[in-house]
Structures are given as C-alpha cells and as structure tokens.
N, C-alpha and C positions, 0 to 999 in steps of 0.2 A: 505495500500500499504504498505512497506516495502522498507527501502535505504538500503538496504542488502540483496540481493537476495539470498532466500535460508534461513535466519534465523530462519521463522517464527515470527518473530516481527515487528512491525512499530518503527525503533528506533525514528525517529520524535514526534511521542508522548511519548517518553523516555523522551526527551528534554525537555519538559515541569516540569518536577519535578526538585528541585533545587540537587545540590551534595550536596552531606552528606562531610563535610571538613574534619572529621575525619577519614574520610573512605577515601576519597583523599590523606588525609599525611600517611597514611599507605602506601598505592598502592606506592606512588610517593616515598616515604622513602625508601620501599624495591626495586626497582626501580633503587635509586639513590647509595645504596649500593651494589645490581648486577654491574651495571655499572661500579662504585669505581673497583671491582674485574675483574670487564672482559676487560676494558681498561688494567689494568696491564698485564694480561691474554694473550691478543690481543698482547703488545709488546714483552712479552716473545718470543710469537711463530715467532713473525717478528724476533727479533734477530737468533731464532734458524734457520731458512730459507731465511735468509740474503742472503747468495750466491748459491743461487736457482735462476731459472726462475721465479720462482712467487715472491720470497723475496721484489720487489721492490715495487708491488702492494700490497702485506700484510702490509708493513711500510706505505705506505700511508691510506691503513685501520685503520691502528693500530693510525694514528695523528688523521685521523677522529672523530674515538669511542673515545679519550682523549678529543680531542674538543667537542663534543655532550655530554659528563659526566659533562663539565664545565657549557654546555649550560642547561641542565636538572638540575642544581644544582642552578643557574638562574633562573631557572623557578619556582622551589621551594621555593625558598628566596623571588622571587617579588611577588606572593601569599601568603606569611607571614605564611607559613608553615615549623614549627620546624622539625627539622631535629634530627633522632637519631643517635649520637658518636657512641654507642653502635653496633647498628648492620653495619656502615659503618668498627667498629672495624674487627667483625667478619665476614664482608666479607673477611676483608682483611686476618685475620689467615686461615678462610678457602680455598681462592685461593692458598698461602703457602702452604699450606697442602695439595693441590692439584695437586701439583707440585712435588711432592715426590715420583718420580717413580711409575706410575699409569702401568707400565709394568712390574715393577717385579726386572725388574733390580738395582744391587747396587752401580755401580759405575760410568755409566754412559748411557745417555739414549738409544734407540734401535729407531729405526724408526716406531716403533709403534705406539711413544710418541708422534710424528706429526700427525699423522694420529687420534687418540683421541684428539688431541686440534684442529684439525681442525672443529670435529663432533661437540666437546660442545660449538667451538668461534659460529659454524651456528646456532645451540642453543640459544647459547645468542643474536647475531645478531635478531632471531626472538623476540625472548622477546621486544630487544627495540625496535623493528618495533609495537608492541603494543602496548606499552607507545605513542609514537608518534601519533600513529591513536587514541588512546582514549582523548588523550591532544586537538586533531585535534576535533575529536567529538563533544568534550568542550570546543572550542574554543572562542568560541560566548560569551558564559557565564561565562567563566573565566577572558577574556577581554585578552586572548592570543591572538599570530599572528597566523591566520590559515594558510593564506601563508605560514608563514616560517613551522608549525607542516606537512605541506604536503610538502614539501620539504626535511624534515627531513626523512619522509615516501620514497619517492624514494631514497634518498639518502642511505637509509640503504638497500633497493630492491639492489641498485648498489653493494655496500657494499658483500650483501650475494651471487650477482653472481662471486664475486672474491674468496669470500672464497671457493661456488663451484670446481672454477678452482683449488683451492687451494689443496683443498679434492681430486680431481681428479689427482694431481701432487703424492701428500702422498699415496692415496693409491695403490697405482700403485706397490708401491715400498715398502710397510709397512710389512708385510709380505711375503717377501721373505727371501727366505736366499742368504746370500753374502758368 
C-alpha cells in the first residue's frame, strides 16, 4: 500500500530507513539559499505591483514568505545543521543579476517583467511547498512539529492561489502594445 497514490512506492516503508544528515543538510541548505533569494524577489515584485488591484495580496504573501524563510533557518539551526554562507551569497547575487532587465529594456522595465516575475515566483512557491512536504514526512524522525509543517504546506497552497491571481492580472497586460 502506498501513502502517495500513483507514486509506485510505499512511503511508510521508506521511513524505516534513517535520514542521511549530510544529504538533509545539503537539501535544506539549498532551499534556505533559494528561500532567501525568493523572499527578496517577492518583496521586489510586491513593490512593483503595489498600486494595482493584486498589490495588497502580493504584499501579504511577501511578508509570509520572509517569515517562512526565517522559520526554515530556525529549523536548520534546531537540527544542528551547518549553513553555507557561500550558497546564500551566490543566491543573493543570482537574484540581483536576474533583476537586470530580463525583457531587454535598458532604462525601465516593461509590463513583461511583471509576467516573468509572477511565473518565477510561482515556481519558487512550488519548490517551497516541496520542502515543507519533505519536512512533514520527516517530522516524527526529526522531532519537528508535524502540524506546523502541514500548516506551512496549506499556507503555501494559498500563496500559490494568490500568485495565480497575480499572474492572471499581469498576463493580460504584459504582451499588449500601449
């Protein structure tokens, strides 16, 4: 019997094996670096769309994402796992470089920038959902609050719904000539 329908394997059987702490550290460190960059990018997008109908909801998501980034860092610390400052730095540099006019504009960004950002941020939220799901699966073994991990999965689902609304708003404007 499988805990994950359609997965083809029994998740409960897999839980009998101990989690490799080194692999867990690398995995969480990657997510932590990504979440740091994602939180900054989310704040940037919220600022860009602040005066639009979707701005307030995006701002709320940006605050939640920043809070969750700190919560993930606290989980990493509570587990006694080391963090790579180099990965965090590289993620920061990558996020800044990514903001360098992805639409080819030289002086100001086009509406297409908001579309690309919305799509990138939705992808980032899907990744964040994955880390909370993974920690939920491992919560008993790692002595984490499983209920809290489940809350974070549900919250991310709500955030994704918000980003879907943001995407709907910007996509009808992004590729139209003005």
